[in-house]
C-alpha positions in Angstrom: 16.2 -6.4 -10.8 13.8 -9.1 -9.7 10.1 -8.7 -9.5 10.3 -8.7 -5.7 12.9 -5.9 -5.8 10.7 -3.9 -8.3 7.8 -4.4 -5.9 9.9 -3.2 -3.0 10.8 0.0 -4.8 7.2 0.5 -6.0 5.9 -0.3 -2.5 8.1 2.4 -1.0 7.0 5.0 -3.6 3.3 4.1 -3.0 3.8 4.2 0.8 5.4 7.7 0.5 2.5 8.9 -1.7 -0.1 7.8 0.8 2.0 9.2 3.7 1.7 12.6 2.1 -2.1 12.3 2.2 -1.9 11.1 5.8 0.2 14.0 6.9 -2.3 16.3 5.2 -5.1 14.6 7.0 -3.4 14.9 10.3 -2.3 18.6 9.9 -5.2 20.0 7.9 -8.0 17.8 9.1 -8.5 15.4 10.4 -11.0 14.2 7.8 -10.8 10.7 9.2 -8.9 8.6 11.6 -5.4 8.2 10.0 -4.1 4.8 9.1 -1.0 5.2 11.3 -3.3 6.1 14.2 -5.4 3.0 13.5 -2.2 0.9 13.2 -1.0 2.2 16.6 -4.4 1.2 18.2 -4.3 -2.2 16.5 -0.7 -2.7 17.8 -1.8 -1.9 21.4 0.1 1.4 21.5 -2.8 3.9 21.1 -0.8 6.8 22.4 2.3 6.3 20.3 1.5 7.1 16.7 5.2 6.6 15.8 4.5 2.8 16.1 1.7 3.2 13.7 3.9 5.1 11.2 6.6 2.4 11.5 4.0 -0.4 10.8 2.6 1.6 7.9 6.0 1.9 6.3 7.0 -1.7 7.0 3.8 -3.2 5.7 3.5 -0.9 2.6 7.1 -1.3 1.6 8.4 -4.7 2.8 5.2 -6.8 2.7 2.7 -5.4 0.1 5.2 -4.1 -2.4 7.1 -7.4 -2.9 3.9 -9.4 -2.8 2.6 -7.2 -5.6 5.7 -7.8 -7.6 5.1 -11.6 -7.3 1.4 -11.6 -8.2 1.2 -8.6 -10.6 1.5 -10.7 -13.8 -1.3 -12.9 -12.6 -3.8 -10.1 -11.8 -6.7 -10.1 -14.3 -6.8 -6.4 -15.4 -5.2 -4.6 -18.3 -3.3 -1.7 -17.0 -0.7 -1.5 -14.2 -2.7 1.0 -12.3 -5.8 -1.1 -12.2 -3.7 -4.1 -11.2 -2.4 -2.0 -8.3 -5.9 -0.8 -7.3 -7.2 -4.4 -7.4 -4.3 -5.5 -5.3 -4.6 -2.7 -2.8 -8.3 -2.9 -2.4 -7.9 -6.6 -1.9 -5.4 -5.9 0.8 -7.9 -3.5 2.4 -10.7 -6.1 2.3 -8.4 -8.8 3.9 -7.3 -6.3 6.6 -10.8 -5.1 7.2 -12.1 -8.6 7.7 -9.2 -9.9 9.8 -6.8 -7.4 11.4 -9.4 -4.7 12.2 -11.9 -7.0 14.0 -9.0 -8.6 16.0 -8.0 -5.1 17.1 -11.5 -4.7 18.4 -11.2 -7.8 20.5 -7.7 -7.3 22.0 -7.3 -3.5 21.6 -8.2 -0.8 24.1 -10.2 1.1 21.5 -12.0 -1.1 19.1 -12.2 -0.2 15.4 -14.5 -3.0 14.2 -14.9 -4.8 10.9 -13.7 -2.5 8.0 -12.9 0.2 10.7 -16.7 1.0 10.8 -16.6 1.8 14.6 -14.2 4.6 13.7 -16.9 6.1 11.4 -17.9 6.0 7.8 -15.5 8.8 7.0 -12.6 6.6 8.1 -13.9 3.7 6.0 -14.1 5.9 2.9 -10.7 7.4 3.7 -9.2 3.9 3.9 -10.6 3.0 0.5 -9.4 6.2 -1.1 -5.9 5.9 0.3 -5.6 2.3 -0.6 -6.7 3.1 -4.2 -4.0 5.8 -4.3 -1.5 3.3 -3.0 -2.5 0.9 -5.7 -2.3 3.5 -8.5 1.2 4.5 -7.5 2.3 0.9 -6.8 1.2 -0.3 -10.3 2.5 2.7 -12.1 6.0 2.7 -10.5 6.2 -1.1 -10.9 5.3 -0.9 -14.6 7.9 1.8 -15.2 10.6 -0.3 -13.6 9.6 -3.3 -15.8 9.6 -1.1 -18.9 13.0 0.4 -18.0 14.5 -3.1 -17.6 13.0 -4.2 -21.0 14.5 -1.1 -22.7 17.9 -1.9 -21.2 17.7 -5.5 -22.4 16.7 -4.4 -25.9 19.5 -1.9 -26.0 22.0 -4.6 -25.0 20.7 -7.0 -27.6 20.4 -4.5 -30.4 23.3 -2.3 -29.5 25.9 -5.0 -29.3 28.2 -5.1 -32.4 27.8 -8.1 -34.6 30.7 -10.5 -34.8 
């Protein structure tokens, strides 16, 4: 399995983990504006949260996961989880400085830089959910890497000598 494929699987697992938090936020809260809701606003469909959910899954699984797989070995931290947090918070910063302000310019309901027009609770929620995404992303990716290493060792050491 390539690094991109491992990242894809890890990205799906991380997106599912964050989705559980978002569902809890939507049903038990809301504690903050949900990421799928913000995505639907940014994509000019503020009344169709399904568009935001689709974007959330596509970006988390098909963009961020594989990208993490490619750059994970180059990230400067020691553990897979901290690599994932660093990556996910970096993605949050990039999104908060680019996509969120653009939504404020072209969107019907602006969210502002780092989603601050949606309130500090939303800003904090975004950081927490991105950190959770990163922890799961790094952990699952590392488990997939280790599983592949074990299989390679088993093939090398388990093969009969000729």
